[in-house]
Steps between C-alpha positions, in 0.01 A plus 500: 500500500168310528223554757312179422614312810417774749160557339423131511605491865272795574208328331562180696514693826170673422339166416618351828360797694166469316481132586566579864224761502242277329314289762487128443172315452543348847541844657192628319297201619622551856399866500159413354441238768607743771259766374218243478575381853494852638172566319347185653622599846353845451165352395494261797600783733219718370245218529593413858587847630388769258144376456460485878608863540259614227214283625534603864475864396192413293347311795538812715345721234209260453439478874513876552278561198242250620486653848454843342205365302345358814541830684343696216183288480291340774466119516200358314200408711455129582250314279140553611439126525798443731573820694773334705737426209653724235705306245801633315344480153593806294555573134848370420735668255788263409812589698318732740503446876175364646603400852787472748629167628668444835641176645597518870744209464700706250552784748322805635608717206394258227234655280468467122240621252267254332461597135253391236642234268781247503705563186870586531438875502233469771723283720773763487258741669389281791324175576264419213130415533370236261220705352268202445498421872302654787570842645643538851239392755263369235355148517717294268875480448709819520822386327826691464851440363838655579869463424734318739805660337545810279249783451473581868469132602186562711455125558863425584391348833174344385616145561553582869125545550341232715149384575338751735701801376299810418489699179339846512351665192387861525275671248335841504191343655632248753785304653479123442698254710557156352646195676719255310370143481810365322863602453622591149804283577276191503345526153670532161299501177570564133427851378210360295320368810202732475307318771682700767314808375154342505238656730542185711850367428512133397121485478415580136155650455432531872319812619705692759345557841782691669779745419837338428850618414761335277866611494725387214866549411785331310601172664873558434711809552596486133263479204265207548176385337381375839306698759485484879145551621343566840131523591315682777158620608353830616498525879370852559397824330527850640313766305674839487 
């Protein structure tokens, strides 16, 4: 009696089961695409939700830390030559808070820290001050940048600002109230348009005679090389 036929049948059955267990190339590709899609969704979710959660916590820490610094040291005396005005010029450490910014149009609770510098790390900690521009309240152009989306999106509503709206900047020494002369919704420039940061915007080489403010943000909600820009001037100063 031979067992060849049963053994061959057993081997064939095992081969068929192995083929059923082995995923096809199409199945493998489908799984890979699914995993890649989920990874992309996770990244997008973190960018548009996770970074906001982290940044908002950082904004609060920066604000509280700055107020603690102000409480622990008295404001500097106004300059001897101009006893009525104390500017916000202080030594700036990149990423550190130097002032607080409030915009009444954005709501009574809106307050964000202004930090030194405008690289990606700085802008995840607050609104960034272009370090080559004037200090708050100083004659010249005090220019800042902020995200419209992600990383706390402090300038999410910037394009709603209108001529005549007020922007308040508080430092350890004083509270400066600026009035907008233009709306950021009315001017879009390329990110290389450095003239918006000049001491007198759009007047190269001109000597400034008054304190100005420039607010910049991304023109589009998604990544864009263009910038929306609004300009204003200092209306009043209240020394602390």
